[in-house]
C-alpha positions in Angstrom: 18.8 27.8 -20.7 20.3 24.9 -18.8 20.3 21.6 -20.6 18.6 18.5 -19.2 20.9 16.5 -16.9 21.9 13.2 -18.6 21.1 11.2 -15.5 17.6 12.7 -15.4 17.1 12.1 -19.1 18.1 8.4 -18.7 15.8 8.1 -15.6 13.0 9.6 -17.7 13.6 7.2 -20.6 13.6 4.3 -18.2 10.4 5.6 -16.6 8.7 5.5 -20.0 10.3 2.3 -21.4 9.8 0.0 -18.5 6.1 0.3 -17.9 5.5 0.5 -21.7 7.4 -2.7 -22.3 5.9 -4.5 -19.4 2.3 -3.5 -20.3 3.0 -4.4 -23.9 4.2 -7.8 -22.9 1.2 -8.3 -20.7 -1.2 -7.4 -23.5 0.7 -9.6 -26.0 0.6 -12.5 -23.6 -3.1 -11.9 -23.1 -4.3 -11.4 -26.6 -1.7 -13.3 -28.7 -1.1 -16.3 -26.3 -4.4 -16.5 -24.4 -2.8 -15.9 -20.9 -5.8 -14.1 -19.4 -5.0 -12.0 -16.3 -6.3 -12.8 -12.9 -7.4 -10.0 -10.6 -3.9 -9.5 -9.0 -2.4 -9.3 -12.5 -4.7 -6.4 -13.2 -3.6 -4.8 -9.9 0.0 -4.9 -11.2 -1.0 -3.1 -14.4 -2.6 0.0 -12.8 0.6 1.5 -11.3 2.3 0.9 -14.6 -0.4 3.0 -16.4 0.1 5.7 -13.8 3.9 5.6 -14.2 3.6 5.9 -17.9 1.4 8.9 -17.7 3.7 10.6 -15.1 6.8 9.8 -17.2 5.1 11.3 -20.3 4.1 14.4 -18.4 7.8 14.7 -17.5 8.8 14.2 -21.1 6.6 17.0 -22.4 7.1 19.4 -19.5 9.2 22.5 -20.5 12.9 22.2 -19.6 12.6 25.3 -17.4 10.3 23.3 -15.1 13.1 20.9 -14.0 11.5 20.4 -10.6 8.2 19.3 -12.2 10.1 16.9 -14.5 12.1 15.4 -11.7 9.1 15.1 -9.4 7.0 13.4 -12.1 9.8 11.0 -12.8 10.2 10.2 -9.1 6.5 9.6 -8.8 6.7 7.3 -11.9 9.5 5.4 -10.2 7.4 5.0 -7.0 4.5 3.7 -9.1 6.8 1.2 -10.9 8.0 0.1 -7.4 4.4 -0.3 -6.3 3.7 -2.5 -9.3 6.7 -4.6 -8.4 5.6 -4.9 -4.8 2.2 -6.1 -5.9 4.0 -8.5 -8.3 6.1 -9.8 -5.4 3.0 -10.4 -3.3 1.3 -12.1 -6.3 4.3 -14.3 -6.9 4.2 -15.4 -3.2 0.6 -16.4 -3.6 1.5 -18.4 -6.8 4.3 -20.2 -5.0 2.1 -20.9 -2.0 4.2 -18.8 0.4 1.1 -17.1 1.7 -2.7 -16.8 1.1 -3.9 -14.3 -1.5 -6.6 -11.7 -1.0 -8.6 -13.1 -3.9 -8.9 -16.5 -5.5 -9.9 -16.1 -9.2 -11.2 -13.9 -11.9 -12.8 -14.5 -15.3 -12.4 -12.9 -18.7 -15.7 -12.2 -20.3 -15.7 -11.6 -24.0 -17.8 -8.8 -25.5 -20.3 -9.1 -28.3 -22.9 -11.8 -28.9 -25.1 -13.2 -26.2 -24.0 -11.8 -22.8 -25.2 -14.8 -20.8 -23.3 -17.3 -23.1 -20.2 -15.1 -22.8 -20.4 -15.2 -19.0 -21.0 -18.9 -18.8 -18.1 -19.7 -21.2 -15.6 -17.3 -19.7 -12.4 -18.9 -18.7 -11.7 -19.0 -14.9 -8.3 -17.5 -14.0 -6.9 -18.4 -10.6 -4.5 -16.0 -8.8 -2.8 -18.8 -7.0 -1.7 -20.7 -10.1 1.1 -19.4 -12.4 -0.1 -19.9 -16.0 3.5 -19.5 -17.3 7.0 -19.3 -16.0 10.6 -18.9 -17.3 13.4 -20.4 -15.2 10.8 -21.2 -12.5 9.8 -17.5 -12.2 6.2 -16.6 -13.0 5.1 -13.4 -14.8 4.3 -11.8 -11.5 7.8 -12.8 -10.3 9.4 -11.2 -13.3 7.4 -8.1 -12.8 8.7 -8.0 -9.2 12.3 -8.3 -10.4 12.1 -6.0 -13.4 10.0 -3.3 -11.7 12.0 -3.4 -8.5 15.3 -3.0 -10.3 14.0 -0.3 -12.7 12.3 1.7 -9.9 15.5 1.6 -7.8 17.6 2.5 -10.9 15.4 5.5 -11.7 15.5 6.8 -8.1 19.3 6.3 -8.1 19.7 8.2 -11.3 17.5 11.1 -10.0 19.7 11.3 -6.9 22.8 12.0 -8.9 23.8 15.6 -9.4 25.0 17.0 -12.7 28.7 17.7 -12.4 28.6 20.4 -15.1 
């Protein structure tokens, strides 16, 4: 049985780690630091969920199904790139480079009186960055990290095993 190509294995690990870490960071910022997501923030999370599922399918696929593994990893990379593209669009909205598709969203808590929860829900605007590091918003960081990771995964998959 042919061993798994090291470049493919690294691509698979990146395809698992990047969306898992970015989603983990998003949920930590939301629940630990109160940075509730706007609608476009949610849009960025969905492709990462898909990428994570695809990368896990590749991880648990039998080694003899190398084509399935590589295909699932490639699809995961495309999903990561899609999240990065949404993040780039969202960052442009935050920086005022262009108009967004949506203006705001709210986070409604569960439990208790539903009407009170709706009336007291914080309003989260898509055109305002709630946090930034070195002048780059969370959406901007998603653009940078997801774009670089997606390209790296595809580059690793394009390499052929010399053995």
